[in-house]
C-alpha positions as CSV (number, residue, x, y, z in Angstrom):
1,M,25.3,-0.7,-192.5
2,N,26.0,-3.6,-194.8
3,Y,25.9,-6.2,-192.2
4,S,26.3,-9.2,-194.5
5,V,29.6,-8.1,-196.1
6,V,31.1,-7.0,-193.0
7,I,30.3,-10.8,-191.6
8,Y,31.7,-12.0,-194.8
9,I,35.0,-10.3,-194.4
10,L,35.1,-11.4,-190.7
11,G,34.6,-15.1,-192.0
12,W,37.6,-14.4,-194.3
13,I,39.6,-13.2,-191.1
14,M,38.9,-16.1,-189.4
15,E,40.1,-18.4,-192.5
16,I,43.3,-16.4,-192.8
17,E,44.1,-16.5,-189.3
18,A,43.6,-20.4,-189.2
19,A,46.3,-20.6,-191.8
20,F,48.6,-18.4,-189.9
21,L,48.0,-20.4,-186.3
22,A,48.9,-23.6,-188.0
23,L,52.4,-22.1,-188.2
24,P,53.2,-21.8,-184.5
25,G,51.6,-25.4,-184.3
26,I,54.1,-26.8,-186.7
27,V,57.2,-25.2,-184.7
28,S,55.9,-26.7,-181.6
29,A,55.8,-30.2,-183.3
30,I,59.7,-29.4,-184.5
31,Y,60.5,-28.9,-181.1
32,G,58.5,-31.7,-179.5
33,E,56.1,-29.8,-177.6
34,K,52.7,-30.7,-176.8
35,G,51.2,-27.2,-176.5
36,G,51.4,-27.0,-180.1
37,F,48.2,-28.7,-180.3
38,A,46.5,-26.0,-178.9
39,F,47.2,-23.8,-182.0
40,L,46.2,-26.6,-184.1
41,W,42.8,-27.2,-182.5
42,V,42.3,-23.3,-182.5
43,A,43.0,-23.3,-186.0
44,L,40.7,-26.0,-186.9
45,G,37.8,-24.2,-185.1
46,S,38.6,-21.0,-186.6
47,A,38.8,-22.4,-190.1
48,V,35.5,-24.5,-189.7
49,A,33.6,-21.3,-188.6
50,G,35.1,-18.9,-191.2
51,S,34.2,-21.6,-194.0
52,A,30.5,-21.8,-192.6
53,I,30.4,-18.0,-192.8
54,I,31.9,-17.6,-196.3
55,L,29.9,-20.2,-198.1
56,R,27.3,-17.9,-198.8
57,K,28.8,-14.8,-200.4
58,P,26.6,-11.2,-200.1
59,K,24.9,-10.0,-203.3
60,N,26.1,-6.7,-202.5
61,M,29.6,-6.5,-202.1
62,R,29.8,-2.9,-201.8
63,F,30.3,-1.2,-198.9
64,Y,31.4,2.4,-197.4
65,L,34.1,4.1,-195.1
66,R,32.0,3.3,-192.3
67,E,31.8,-0.1,-192.8
68,G,35.2,-0.2,-193.7
69,F,36.0,1.3,-190.3
70,V,33.6,-0.9,-188.4
71,T,35.1,-4.1,-190.3
72,V,38.9,-3.1,-189.4
73,A,38.0,-2.5,-185.8
74,L,35.9,-6.0,-185.5
75,S,38.6,-7.8,-187.4
76,W,41.3,-6.7,-185.1
77,I,39.4,-7.5,-181.9
78,L,38.3,-11.0,-183.3
79,M,41.8,-11.8,-184.3
80,S,42.9,-11.0,-181.0
81,V,40.2,-13.0,-179.2
82,I,40.8,-16.2,-181.5
83,G,44.8,-15.4,-181.1
84,C,44.8,-15.5,-177.3
85,L,43.1,-19.0,-177.0
86,P,46.1,-21.2,-177.5
87,F,47.8,-19.4,-174.8
88,V,45.1,-20.0,-172.5
89,I,44.9,-23.7,-173.6
90,N,48.4,-24.6,-173.2
91,G,49.1,-22.8,-170.0
92,D,51.7,-20.5,-171.2
93,I,49.3,-17.5,-170.1
94,P,46.2,-19.4,-168.2
95,H,44.5,-15.9,-167.4
96,F,42.0,-14.7,-170.1
97,A,42.4,-11.1,-169.5
98,D,46.3,-11.6,-169.5
99,A,46.5,-13.7,-172.8
100,L,44.1,-11.2,-174.7
101,F,46.5,-8.3,-173.5
102,E,49.6,-10.2,-175.0
103,M,47.6,-10.9,-178.2
104,I,46.5,-7.5,-178.5
105,S,50.1,-6.1,-177.9
106,G,51.2,-8.6,-180.4
107,F,48.7,-7.7,-183.3
108,T,49.1,-3.9,-183.0
109,T,52.8,-4.2,-182.8
110,T,53.0,-2.8,-179.2
111,G,55.3,-5.2,-177.5
112,A,54.0,-4.6,-174.0
113,T,54.0,-7.9,-172.1
114,V,52.4,-9.6,-169.1
115,V,54.9,-12.2,-169.0
116,S,57.8,-12.0,-166.4
117,D,59.8,-15.0,-167.7
118,V,59.6,-14.9,-171.3
119,E,62.1,-17.7,-171.6
120,G,59.9,-20.0,-169.7
121,L,57.4,-20.0,-172.7
122,T,57.1,-22.8,-175.2
123,K,59.0,-22.1,-178.8
124,G,55.4,-22.2,-180.2
125,S,54.1,-19.6,-178.3
126,L,57.3,-17.7,-178.7
127,F,57.0,-17.9,-182.2
128,W,53.0,-16.8,-182.3
129,R,53.8,-13.7,-180.1
130,S,56.5,-12.6,-182.9
131,F,54.8,-13.9,-185.8
132,S,51.6,-11.7,-184.6
133,H,53.8,-8.5,-184.9
134,W,54.6,-9.4,-188.5
135,I,51.0,-9.9,-189.3
136,G,49.8,-6.8,-187.7
137,G,52.6,-4.7,-189.1
138,M,51.4,-4.6,-192.7
139,G,47.8,-5.3,-191.6
140,V,45.8,-8.4,-192.1
141,L,43.3,-6.3,-194.2
142,V,45.6,-5.4,-196.4
143,F,46.7,-8.9,-196.9
144,L,42.8,-9.6,-197.4
145,L,42.8,-7.1,-200.1
146,A,45.0,-8.9,-202.2
147,I,42.9,-12.2,-202.5
148,V,39.0,-10.9,-202.2
149,P,37.6,-9.1,-204.9
150,M,35.1,-6.3,-204.0
151,A,33.1,-3.9,-205.6
152,G,34.0,-0.4,-206.7
153,G,36.1,1.6,-203.8
154,S,35.6,-0.8,-201.3
155,H,39.1,-1.8,-201.4
156,M,40.3,1.9,-200.6
157,N,37.8,1.9,-197.7
158,L,39.6,-0.8,-196.0
159,M,43.0,0.3,-196.7
160,K,42.1,3.9,-195.3
161,A,40.6,2.4,-192.1
162,E,43.5,0.3,-191.4
163,S,47.0,2.0,-193.1
164,P,48.6,4.1,-190.7
165,G,49.0,7.9,-191.3
166,P,47.1,11.0,-192.2
167,S,46.5,9.8,-195.9
168,V,46.3,6.8,-198.0
169,G,47.2,6.8,-201.6
170,K,47.4,4.3,-204.2
171,L,51.0,3.2,-205.6
172,V,49.4,1.9,-208.7
173,P,45.8,2.4,-210.2
174,K,44.2,-0.6,-208.8
175,V,44.3,-1.0,-204.9
176,R,44.8,-4.8,-205.0
177,Q,48.0,-4.4,-207.0
178,T,49.2,-1.6,-204.4
179,A,48.6,-4.4,-201.5
180,K,50.3,-6.9,-203.5
181,Y,53.2,-4.5,-203.9
182,L,53.2,-3.7,-200.5
183,Y,53.4,-7.0,-199.1
184,I,56.2,-7.8,-201.7
185,I,58.5,-5.0,-200.2
186,Y,57.4,-6.0,-196.7
187,F,58.3,-9.9,-197.1
188,A,61.5,-8.9,-198.9
189,L,62.9,-6.6,-196.2
190,T,62.0,-9.2,-193.5
191,M,64.0,-12.2,-195.4
192,I,66.8,-9.9,-196.1
193,E,67.1,-9.0,-192.2
194,V,66.8,-12.7,-191.6
195,I,69.8,-13.2,-193.6
196,F,72.0,-10.8,-192.1
197,L,71.1,-12.0,-188.7
198,L,72.0,-15.6,-189.4
199,F,75.4,-14.2,-190.6
200,G,75.6,-12.8,-187.1
201,G,75.3,-16.1,-185.6
202,M,71.7,-16.2,-184.6
203,N,70.0,-19.7,-185.6
204,L,66.8,-19.6,-187.5
205,F,64.4,-19.6,-184.7
206,E,66.1,-16.4,-183.5
207,A,66.6,-14.7,-186.9
208,L,62.8,-15.4,-187.6
209,T,61.4,-14.3,-184.6
210,T,63.7,-11.3,-184.4
211,S,62.9,-10.0,-187.9
212,F,59.3,-10.7,-187.5
213,G,59.4,-8.1,-184.4
214,T,61.6,-5.8,-186.3
215,A,59.4,-5.5,-189.4
216,G,56.4,-5.3,-187.6
217,T,58.0,-2.5,-185.3
218,G,56.7,-4.7,-182.6
219,G,59.0,-5.5,-179.6
220,F,58.5,-8.9,-178.2
221,A,62.0,-10.4,-177.6
222,I,62.4,-14.0,-176.9
223,W,65.1,-13.4,-174.1
224,N,64.5,-12.2,-170.8
225,D,67.0,-9.3,-170.9
226,G,65.8,-8.2,-174.4
227,F,68.4,-7.6,-176.7
228,V,71.3,-6.9,-174.0
229,S,73.0,-9.9,-174.4
230,V,72.8,-10.1,-178.2
231,S,76.0,-9.1,-179.8
232,P,77.0,-5.7,-181.3
233,Y,76.7,-6.8,-185.0
234,N,73.2,-8.1,-184.5
235,Q,72.2,-4.8,-182.3
236,W,73.4,-2.9,-185.4
237,V,71.6,-5.0,-188.0
238,V,68.3,-4.5,-185.9
239,T,68.8,-1.0,-185.6
240,I,69.1,-0.3,-189.4
241,F,66.1,-2.5,-190.1
242,M,64.1,-0.9,-187.3
243,L,64.8,2.3,-189.1
244,L,64.2,0.9,-192.5
245,F,60.6,-0.4,-191.6
246,G,59.6,3.0,-190.1
247,V,60.0,4.6,-193.7
248,N,57.1,5.0,-196.0
249,F,56.6,2.1,-198.0
250,G,55.8,4.4,-200.9
251,F,59.5,5.7,-200.6
252,Y,60.8,2.2,-201.3
253,F,58.1,1.6,-204.1
254,L,59.5,4.8,-205.9
255,I,63.0,3.6,-205.8
256,L,62.0,0.0,-207.0
257,T,60.5,1.6,-210.2
258,G,63.3,3.9,-210.8
259,K,61.6,7.1,-209.7
260,L,64.5,8.3,-207.5
261,R,63.8,12.0,-208.0
262,D,60.3,11.5,-206.7
263,A,61.5,9.5,-204.0
264,L,64.2,12.1,-202.8
265,K,61.1,14.7,-202.6
266,F,59.6,12.7,-199.7
267,E,60.0,15.4,-197.0
268,E,58.6,13.3,-194.2
269,V,61.4,10.6,-194.8
270,R,64.2,13.3,-194.9
271,I,62.8,15.0,-191.5
272,Y,62.6,11.4,-190.2
273,F,66.3,10.6,-190.6
274,I,67.2,14.3,-189.4
275,I,65.0,13.6,-186.0
276,V,67.0,10.2,-185.5
277,I,70.5,11.4,-186.3
278,A,69.8,14.4,-183.8
279,A,68.2,12.5,-181.0
280,A,70.7,9.9,-181.0
281,V,73.8,12.3,-181.3
282,F,72.2,14.5,-178.1
283,I,71.7,11.1,-176.2
284,F,75.4,9.8,-177.0
285,I,76.6,13.2,-175.5
286,N,74.5,12.9,-172.6
287,L,75.5,9.3,-171.8
288,R,79.2,10.4,-172.4
289,H,78.8,13.4,-170.1
290,F,77.9,10.9,-167.3
291,A,80.6,8.3,-168.6
292,L,78.1,5.5,-168.7
293,Y,79.5,4.0,-171.8
294,A,82.7,3.9,-173.9
295,P,82.3,5.8,-177.1
296,A,81.7,2.9,-179.4
297,E,78.9,1.3,-177.1
298,G,77.4,4.8,-176.3
299,I,76.8,5.2,-180.2
300,R,75.6,1.9,-180.6
301,Q,72.9,2.1,-177.6
302,A,71.8,5.8,-178.5
303,F,71.2,4.8,-182.0
304,F,69.4,1.2,-180.9
305,Q,67.4,2.7,-178.5
306,V,66.4,5.8,-180.8
307,A,65.6,3.7,-183.6
308,S,63.6,1.3,-181.3
309,I,61.5,4.4,-179.8
310,I,60.6,6.4,-182.8
311,T,59.8,3.5,-184.9
312,T,57.7,2.4,-181.8
313,T,59.3,-1.2,-182.1
314,G,60.3,-1.3,-178.4
315,F,63.1,-3.7,-178.2
316,A,65.7,-2.8,-175.5
317,S,69.4,-3.0,-175.7
318,A,69.8,-1.4,-172.2
319,D,67.8,-0.6,-169.1
320,F,67.3,3.2,-170.3
321,N,65.1,3.7,-167.2
322,L,68.4,4.4,-165.6
323,W,69.7,6.8,-168.1
324,P,70.0,10.5,-167.1
325,E,67.0,12.6,-167.4
326,T,67.7,14.4,-170.6
327,S,68.0,11.1,-172.5
328,R,64.9,9.6,-171.1
329,T,63.2,13.2,-171.6
330,I,64.3,12.7,-175.3
331,L,63.2,9.2,-175.5
332,V,59.7,10.0,-174.2
333,L,59.3,13.0,-177.1
334,L,60.4,10.1,-179.6
335,M,57.6,8.3,-178.4
336,F,54.6,10.5,-179.5
337,I,56.4,11.7,-182.7
338,G,56.8,8.0,-183.9
339,A,57.4,6.8,-187.6
340,C,56.7,7.7,-191.1
341,A,53.0,7.4,-192.3
342,G,52.8,4.4,-194.5
343,S,55.1,2.5,-192.5
344,T,54.8,-0.3,-189.9
345,G,55.3,1.8,-187.1
346,G,53.3,3.8,-184.7
347,G,53.0,7.0,-182.9
348,I,51.2,10.4,-184.0
349,K,53.7,10.1,-187.2
350,V,56.2,12.5,-188.5
351,S,54.0,13.8,-191.2
352,R,51.3,15.1,-188.6
353,F,53.9,17.0,-187.0
354,I,55.3,18.7,-190.2
355,I,51.6,19.6,-190.9
356,A,51.1,20.9,-187.5
357,C,54.3,22.9,-187.7
358,K,54.0,24.2,-190.9
359,S,50.2,25.4,-189.9
360,F,51.8,27.1,-186.9
361,I,54.0,28.9,-189.0
362,K,51.5,29.8,-191.6
363,E,49.3,31.2,-188.7
364,I,52.2,33.5,-187.3
365,I,53.1,34.6,-190.9
366,S,49.1,35.5,-191.1
367,Y,49.2,37.7,-188.4
368,L,52.4,39.7,-189.7
369,H,51.0,40.0,-193.2
370,P,47.1,39.6,-192.7
371,R,46.9,40.3,-196.8
372,S,49.2,37.5,-197.6
373,V,47.9,34.2,-199.1
374,K,50.1,31.3,-198.3
375,K,49.3,27.5,-198.9
376,I,50.8,24.9,-197.0
377,K,53.0,22.2,-199.0
378,I,53.7,18.7,-198.4
379,E,56.2,16.8,-200.6
380,G,55.9,19.9,-203.1
381,K,52.3,19.7,-203.4
382,P,49.4,21.8,-201.5
383,L,47.8,20.5,-198.8
384,E,44.2,19.7,-199.2
385,H,41.9,21.3,-196.8
386,E,40.3,18.2,-195.9
387,T,43.8,16.8,-194.7
388,L,44.3,19.6,-192.4
389,R,41.3,19.4,-190.9
390,A,41.7,15.6,-190.3
391,T,45.1,16.2,-189.0
392,N,43.6,18.9,-186.5
393,V,40.7,16.6,-185.4
394,Y,43.0,13.7,-184.8
395,F,45.6,15.8,-182.3
396,M,42.1,17.0,-180.5
397,T,41.1,13.3,-180.1
398,Y,44.3,11.9,-179.5
399,M,44.9,14.5,-176.5
400,V,41.3,13.7,-175.0
401,I,41.5,10.1,-175.1
402,F,45.4,10.2,-173.9
403,A,44.1,12.3,-170.7
404,V,41.1,9.9,-170.0
405,S,43.1,6.8,-170.2
406,V,45.8,8.3,-167.7
407,L,43.2,9.4,-165.3
408,L,41.4,6.0,-165.5
409,V,44.7,4.1,-165.0
410,S,45.5,6.4,-162.2
411,I,42.7,4.8,-160.2
412,E,45.1,1.9,-159.3
413,N,47.1,4.8,-157.6
414,K,50.6,4.2,-158.9
415,D,52.9,6.8,-159.3
416,L,52.4,9.4,-162.1
417,V,55.6,8.2,-164.1
418,T,54.0,4.8,-164.5
419,N,50.6,6.0,-165.4
420,F,51.6,8.5,-168.1
421,A,54.4,6.0,-169.4
422,A,51.9,3.2,-169.7
423,V,49.4,4.8,-171.6
424,A,52.0,6.5,-173.8
425,A,53.8,3.2,-174.4
426,T,50.4,1.3,-175.4
427,F,48.7,4.0,-177.1
428,N,51.5,5.0,-179.2
429,N,52.5,1.2,-179.5
430,I,55.6,1.2,-178.4
431,G,55.7,-1.2,-175.6
432,P,58.1,-0.3,-172.9
433,G,57.8,2.8,-171.1
434,L,59.5,4.4,-167.6
435,S,59.3,3.2,-163.9
436,L,57.3,0.3,-163.4
437,V,56.8,-0.4,-167.1
438,G,60.5,0.1,-168.2
439,P,62.2,-2.0,-170.5
440,M,63.1,-4.6,-167.6
441,A,59.6,-4.6,-166.3
442,N,56.2,-5.9,-167.5
443,F,52.4,-4.7,-167.3
444,G,51.6,-8.0,-165.2
445,H,51.2,-6.2,-162.0
446,F,48.3,-4.0,-163.4
447,T,44.5,-5.0,-162.6
448,D,42.2,-6.6,-165.1
449,F,40.6,-3.4,-165.3
450,T,43.5,-1.4,-166.2
451,K,44.7,-4.1,-168.7
452,Y,41.5,-3.5,-170.5
453,I,42.0,0.3,-170.7
454,L,45.3,0.0,-172.3
455,M,44.2,-2.8,-174.7
456,F,41.6,-0.1,-176.1
457,D,44.3,2.2,-176.2
458,M,46.8,-0.3,-178.3
459,L,43.9,-1.0,-180.7
460,A,43.1,2.6,-180.8
461,G,46.6,3.6,-181.6
462,R,47.2,1.0,-184.3
463,L,44.0,1.8,-186.1
464,E,44.3,5.7,-185.8
465,I,41.5,6.2,-183.1
466,F,38.4,6.5,-185.4
467,P,37.7,2.9,-186.4
468,M,37.4,2.1,-182.6
469,M,35.7,5.3,-181.7
470,L,32.8,4.7,-184.2
471,L,32.1,1.0,-182.5
472,F,30.4,3.3,-180.0
473,C,28.4,5.2,-182.2
474,P,24.8,4.2,-182.5
475,A,24.1,5.7,-185.8
476,V,26.9,3.5,-187.5
477,W,24.9,0.4,-186.7
478,K,21.6,1.5,-188.5
479,R,21.0,-0.3,-191.7
480,R,21.3,1.5,-195.0
481,R,18.1,2.3,-196.7
482,A,17.9,0.3,-200.0
């Protein structure tokens, strides 16, 4: 383990977070809130500590995949700890475990909250909650790649560890350029949504916080009723942009560079939209069967909630906890599918389910035709054995962690639906679940023990499990021989 470079990167993380923390401090100053000083003091402390660390640059800036995984895991934990301190200091969320839960939920773009009265928070805290979604959506390490030079394949090792999906590829030959292009696309889409929401009657604060949550596929709303009272126009705007941010950003890059034919080969994107349309249609028919909404509103509610759940954004335009069982079951299934790889969305990812389905079909064919040789192809290219193996291992590890988490959460003796939904909502970075953690409820009623279990699940879900698991492996912490 190259400890010096890991600590050096953590120092840069503190510097970057200090800059980010200044923004909610400025927002508080604009609204005349005294609580803004909490953000500025924490920003100052983070900046000073970070500067002390990065003053001495390590002689060896090269590090490998295990350093990348450990750095990413520690970075997200450090960001969350520092980021939660203003909540405790300004009194918006005075209990540390609750503040840490809220911050981890923000950075991992989960959107699960412990706050019962969201509108009672200061503007600075509301801005920071939503802005943390935007920071975590693309990943702060991806941002770091664009500004800090490193040796050899170190950039790629960081990107692999932080980027969601079964594989990470470079859009352009240089990884630093890839990181820059990703953030340009991310920023541009966010600003376009802000403009559309402003046209829909939102003020700048509402448009920014909503767009931050949509872009990061987070889920923190600034209203107690979520998006129930938001206008139909703005609900449609948010629906469309939730779906857009759930698409692999490589798809947008190909379109912007004029490679439309290559973009149309994105099998995952096609299936992603097929799932969205099919799920929304089924839910609409189910809602109409029970005469819950008029046709136009039923279509809007169905598409909004499908987009919100499959992209793991977690915004709620209705209390879907009260919907018919068929509709709720479809939403639960979407929780596990998730968005596309290479997007800001969470969940298992559409690409992994495609691989799993094709592997199943291949196995069936091999039983019928033992001598046949059939290769699994994704996007028209043969799937590498390493990717297939990694996908299978991911599924197995996912199921084990999920089962253990449900078991540990059940110690509180809440009902099975609540326990299952709480783990599903946090592990898949969705936010709202069912029963006691439904869209109009919160996670504040859990004990600190359960909250820490769910915090681990949020981090493991956002970081694709293995960076967090490696922290518990003693061999990882051994120094490399020179």
